[in-house]
C-alpha positions as CSV (number, residue, x, y, z in Angstrom):
1,M,-5.8,20.6,-10.2
2,T,-3.7,17.6,-11.3
3,E,-3.9,14.0,-10.3
4,N,-0.5,14.4,-8.5
5,Y,-2.3,16.2,-5.6
6,Y,-4.3,13.0,-4.8
7,L,-1.4,10.9,-3.7
8,P,-1.3,8.8,-0.5
9,E,-0.4,10.9,2.4
10,G,3.3,11.3,2.7
11,M,4.0,11.4,-1.0
12,L,3.4,15.1,-1.4
13,I,5.2,16.5,1.6
14,D,8.7,16.6,0.0
15,K,7.6,17.8,-3.5
16,P,9.0,21.2,-4.4
17,E,5.6,22.8,-4.9
18,N,4.5,21.7,-1.4
19,I,7.7,23.0,0.2
20,D,7.3,26.3,-1.6
21,A,3.7,26.8,-0.4
22,L,4.9,26.5,3.2
23,Q,7.6,29.1,2.9
24,S,5.6,32.2,4.1
25,L,2.3,33.6,5.0
26,A,2.0,35.0,1.5
27,S,2.5,31.6,-0.1
28,L,0.0,30.1,2.2
29,E,-2.6,32.7,1.3
30,K,-1.9,32.1,-2.4
31,A,-2.4,28.3,-1.8
32,M,-5.7,29.0,0.0
33,L,-7.0,31.2,-2.9
34,Q,-6.0,28.5,-5.4
35,G,-7.7,25.7,-3.3
36,R,-4.4,23.8,-3.2
37,I,-4.0,20.5,-1.3
38,L,-0.9,20.6,0.8
39,E,0.8,18.4,3.3
40,S,2.7,18.8,6.6
41,T,3.3,16.7,9.7
42,A,0.8,16.6,12.6
43,L,2.8,17.6,15.7
44,M,0.2,17.3,18.4
45,C,-3.4,16.4,19.2
46,N,-5.0,18.4,22.0
47,S,-7.8,17.4,24.4
48,A,-10.4,18.7,22.0
49,L,-9.0,16.3,19.3
50,S,-7.7,19.2,17.1
51,L,-4.5,18.5,15.3
52,T,-1.7,21.1,15.3
53,L,0.7,21.4,12.3
54,D,3.7,23.6,11.6
55,L,3.3,25.4,8.3
56,G,6.8,26.9,8.0
57,G,6.7,28.7,11.4
58,I,2.9,29.5,11.1
59,R,0.6,27.4,13.2
60,G,-2.0,25.3,11.5
61,I,-5.1,23.8,13.2
62,I,-7.3,21.0,11.9
63,P,-10.5,21.0,14.1
64,R,-11.9,17.6,15.0
65,E,-14.8,17.9,12.6
66,E,-12.4,18.6,9.7
67,A,-10.0,15.8,10.5
68,L,-11.7,13.0,8.5
69,L,-14.3,12.3,5.8
70,C,-16.9,10.0,7.1
71,R,-19.5,8.1,5.1
72,D,-23.2,8.7,5.9
73,G,-24.1,7.2,9.3
74,E,-20.5,6.9,10.4
75,G,-18.9,9.0,13.1
76,I,-15.3,10.1,13.6
77,K,-13.4,7.7,15.8
78,D,-10.9,9.3,18.2
79,I,-8.2,6.9,17.3
80,A,-8.4,8.0,13.6
81,I,-7.3,11.5,14.7
82,I,-4.9,10.6,17.5
83,S,-3.0,8.1,15.2
84,R,-2.1,10.9,12.8
85,V,0.3,12.5,15.2
86,G,3.8,12.3,13.9
87,K,2.7,11.5,10.4
88,P,2.1,13.5,7.2
89,V,-1.4,15.0,6.9
90,C,-3.0,16.4,3.8
91,F,-5.2,19.5,4.0
92,K,-6.8,22.5,2.4
93,I,-6.6,25.9,4.0
94,L,-10.1,27.2,5.0
95,S,-9.0,30.5,6.5
96,I,-6.2,32.4,8.1
97,T,-6.9,34.4,11.2
98,R,-4.8,36.5,13.6
99,D,-4.9,36.6,17.4
100,T,-4.8,39.8,19.5
101,M,-1.0,39.8,19.1
102,G,-1.3,39.7,15.4
103,N,0.1,36.1,15.1
104,P,-1.5,34.2,12.2
105,T,-3.2,30.8,12.5
106,A,-4.3,28.8,9.5
107,V,-7.6,26.8,9.9
108,L,-7.2,23.6,7.9
109,S,-9.4,20.8,6.6
110,R,-8.2,17.3,5.9
111,R,-11.8,16.4,5.2
112,A,-12.1,18.9,2.4
113,A,-8.9,17.5,0.7
114,Q,-10.5,14.0,1.0
115,V,-13.8,15.2,-0.5
116,E,-11.9,16.6,-3.5
117,C,-9.8,13.5,-3.9
118,L,-13.0,11.3,-3.8
119,D,-14.9,13.5,-6.3
120,S,-12.1,14.4,-8.7
121,Y,-10.0,11.2,-8.6
122,L,-11.2,8.1,-6.8
123,S,-14.8,8.3,-8.2
124,G,-13.3,8.0,-11.7
125,L,-11.3,4.8,-11.1
126,I,-12.5,1.5,-12.6
127,P,-11.4,-2.1,-11.9
128,G,-8.0,-2.8,-13.4
129,D,-6.6,0.7,-12.8
130,I,-3.1,0.7,-11.2
131,I,-2.4,3.4,-8.6
132,P,0.1,4.2,-5.9
133,A,-0.8,3.3,-2.3
134,R,0.7,3.4,1.2
135,V,0.3,0.7,3.8
136,T,-1.4,2.2,6.9
137,H,-2.0,-0.8,9.1
138,L,-2.2,-4.6,9.1
139,E,-4.7,-7.1,10.4
140,P,-4.6,-10.9,10.1
141,F,-7.2,-10.8,7.3
142,G,-5.5,-8.2,5.2
143,A,-3.7,-4.8,4.7
144,F,-5.3,-1.4,4.8
145,V,-3.8,1.0,2.3
146,D,-4.1,4.7,1.7
147,I,-5.1,5.2,-2.0
148,G,-5.3,9.0,-1.9
149,C,-5.3,11.8,0.7
150,G,-5.7,9.3,3.6
151,I,-8.7,7.5,2.1
152,V,-8.3,3.9,3.0
153,S,-9.0,0.7,1.0
154,L,-8.8,-3.0,2.1
155,M,-6.5,-5.5,0.4
156,S,-7.4,-9.0,1.6
157,I,-4.6,-11.4,2.5
158,D,-5.2,-13.6,-0.5
159,C,-4.7,-10.6,-2.8
160,I,-1.3,-9.7,-1.5
161,S,0.7,-12.4,-3.4
162,V,0.3,-15.8,-5.0
163,S,2.7,-17.3,-2.5
164,R,0.6,-17.8,0.6
165,I,1.5,-16.0,3.8
166,S,0.2,-16.4,7.4
167,H,-0.1,-12.7,8.0
168,P,0.3,-9.5,5.9
169,K,3.3,-8.6,8.1
170,D,5.1,-11.3,6.2
171,R,5.0,-9.1,3.2
172,F,4.5,-5.4,4.3
173,S,5.2,-3.0,7.1
174,P,3.1,0.1,7.9
175,G,4.4,3.0,5.9
176,D,5.4,1.0,2.9
177,Y,4.7,2.7,-0.4
178,I,3.5,0.2,-3.0
179,R,1.4,-0.1,-6.2
180,V,-2.0,-1.7,-6.2
181,I,-4.7,-2.5,-8.8
182,I,-8.3,-1.7,-8.3
183,K,-10.0,-5.1,-7.8
184,S,-13.6,-4.0,-7.3
185,I,-15.9,-1.1,-6.4
186,E,-18.9,-2.3,-4.4
187,G,-22.2,-0.9,-3.2
188,D,-23.8,2.4,-3.2
189,L,-21.1,3.8,-1.0
190,G,-18.5,2.9,-3.7
191,R,-16.2,1.0,-1.4
192,I,-12.9,0.3,-3.2
193,Y,-11.0,-3.0,-2.8
194,V,-7.5,-3.4,-4.2
195,S,-5.2,-6.2,-5.1
196,H,-1.4,-6.5,-5.4
197,K,-0.4,-10.0,-6.7
198,E,-1.2,-9.1,-10.3
199,L,1.8,-6.7,-10.3
200,L,4.3,-9.3,-9.1
201,G,4.6,-11.3,-12.3
202,T,3.2,-14.5,-13.8
203,W,4.4,-18.0,-13.0
204,E,6.6,-18.0,-16.1
205,E,8.0,-14.5,-15.4
206,N,9.1,-15.5,-11.9
207,A,10.3,-19.0,-12.9
208,S,12.5,-17.5,-15.6
209,E,14.7,-16.1,-12.8
210,F,15.7,-19.6,-11.8
211,S,17.2,-22.7,-13.5
212,V,17.6,-26.4,-12.7
213,G,20.7,-27.1,-10.7
214,Q,20.8,-23.8,-8.8
215,T,20.8,-23.6,-5.0
216,V,18.9,-20.5,-3.9
217,S,17.4,-18.9,-0.9
218,G,13.7,-19.3,0.1
219,I,11.3,-18.9,3.0
220,V,9.3,-21.8,4.4
221,R,5.6,-20.7,4.1
222,S,3.7,-23.9,4.6
223,I,4.3,-27.5,5.9
224,E,1.8,-30.1,4.6
225,D,1.6,-33.9,5.0
226,Y,3.0,-34.2,1.4
227,G,5.8,-31.7,1.6
228,I,7.1,-28.2,2.4
229,F,6.3,-25.2,0.4
230,V,9.2,-22.8,0.0
231,E,8.7,-19.3,-1.3
232,L,11.3,-18.3,-3.9
233,T,9.6,-15.0,-4.8
234,P,6.3,-13.4,-3.6
235,N,4.6,-15.0,-6.6
236,L,6.4,-18.3,-6.8
237,A,6.8,-21.2,-4.5
238,G,8.3,-24.7,-4.9
239,L,7.7,-28.0,-3.1
240,A,10.3,-29.9,-1.2
241,E,10.0,-33.3,0.5
242,K,9.0,-33.2,4.2
243,R,11.8,-33.4,6.8
244,D,12.0,-33.0,10.6
245,G,13.1,-29.8,12.3
246,V,11.7,-27.3,9.8
247,E,9.3,-24.5,10.9
248,V,7.1,-22.1,9.0
249,G,8.9,-18.7,8.7
250,Q,12.4,-20.1,8.6
251,Y,14.7,-19.2,5.8
252,S,16.1,-22.0,3.7
253,A,18.7,-23.0,1.1
254,V,17.0,-25.2,-1.6
255,Y,18.4,-27.0,-4.6
256,I,16.2,-26.7,-7.7
257,K,15.6,-30.2,-9.0
258,N,13.1,-29.6,-11.7
259,I,10.9,-26.8,-13.3
260,I,7.7,-28.1,-14.9
261,P,5.7,-25.3,-16.6
262,E,2.8,-27.6,-17.8
263,R,2.2,-28.6,-14.2
264,M,3.1,-25.2,-12.7
265,K,5.5,-26.9,-10.3
266,I,9.0,-26.4,-9.1
267,K,10.6,-29.4,-7.3
268,L,13.1,-28.6,-4.6
269,V,15.5,-30.3,-2.3
270,L,15.7,-28.6,1.0
271,I,19.4,-28.3,1.9
272,D,19.1,-26.3,5.1
273,S,16.6,-24.2,7.1
274,F,17.5,-21.6,9.7
275,K,16.4,-18.4,11.4
276,G,17.9,-15.0,10.3
277,S,18.4,-13.2,7.0
278,S,17.8,-15.1,3.9
279,G,19.6,-13.0,1.3
280,I,16.5,-13.4,-1.0
281,V,16.5,-11.0,-3.9
282,S,13.2,-9.3,-4.6
283,H,12.4,-9.0,-8.3
284,G,9.9,-6.2,-7.6
285,Y,7.1,-5.4,-10.0
286,Y,6.8,-7.0,-13.4
287,I,4.2,-4.4,-14.6
288,P,6.1,-1.3,-15.9
289,Q,5.5,2.0,-14.1
290,K,4.0,3.5,-17.3
291,V,1.2,0.8,-17.4
292,K,-1.8,2.3,-15.6
293,H,-4.5,-0.3,-16.4
294,L,-5.0,-4.1,-16.9
295,D,-8.1,-5.7,-18.2
296,F,-6.9,-9.3,-17.7
297,W,-4.0,-11.1,-16.0
298,Q,-3.2,-14.8,-16.3
299,Y,-0.8,-16.2,-13.8
300,S,-0.7,-19.7,-15.1
301,P,1.4,-20.7,-18.2
302,Q,-0.5,-21.4,-21.4
303,S,0.7,-25.0,-21.4
304,C,-0.9,-25.6,-18.0
305,P,-4.5,-26.9,-18.0
306,K,-5.1,-25.2,-14.6
307,I,-6.1,-21.6,-15.2
308,I,-5.3,-18.9,-12.6
309,E,-6.4,-15.5,-13.8
310,S,-7.8,-12.1,-12.8
311,V,-10.4,-10.4,-15.0
312,F,-11.1,-6.8,-14.3
């Protein structure tokens, strides 16, 4: 079994090997014998809280007790099953039975796929490892992300980006596929917490995209007594003088007055603020896709006495 099978739910469904496995009863039986993890969309949840899936014209059933891996002392919450309807679901095939008419039904287990993901993949991760993830839902305090086969991890709001946001919805939407870095693994239960800001570039990397004299787009993120913080990129904000009529969340046009690496500051002049589309260009991730681990990340420039860093 390769690591590719332990992706966040939704990343396996369109892969050729998954599509091939759902082509026929024979291919499903082969996948069952091989212990393969597959994916399909949950079409329905019945009153007994069993999920129904279409496996290439063959019905698949995930019984309630096989819908989710729970930690010791925790029970399966109904909403955790109901909320899977209409979404990709990973599973292993436990058995294939036939009714009195000879029609096959595959009995599936999402829980078994999650157990294998935990034992063969997630348990081997260490702080600093960079992995794919999928945003599942958002709360004011952070984003919950699928880090493999529907197993969820928390990313607190302060770990999303260096530029401060009022709510994770300012940065993500449910269903977004992102990259995250393992921040910590805590307790006997091995709860995994992740971060995101370390992948969005250092102060110098972000500041290098701009120069003095430019007028660029930004988003008003904070209004303080001493000025207005305008986000230029998710990991870079500048400070403009305070003025009336500006609201948090508005887009803006700002003139770059000065860039000061040793103070980690960008001085701005606010030209205009407005609601609507900003035209901001996202520079994406600064950590190459081939890099799978970081031991250390320093956001602040070497010339700046204030140190902002992450040590894994």
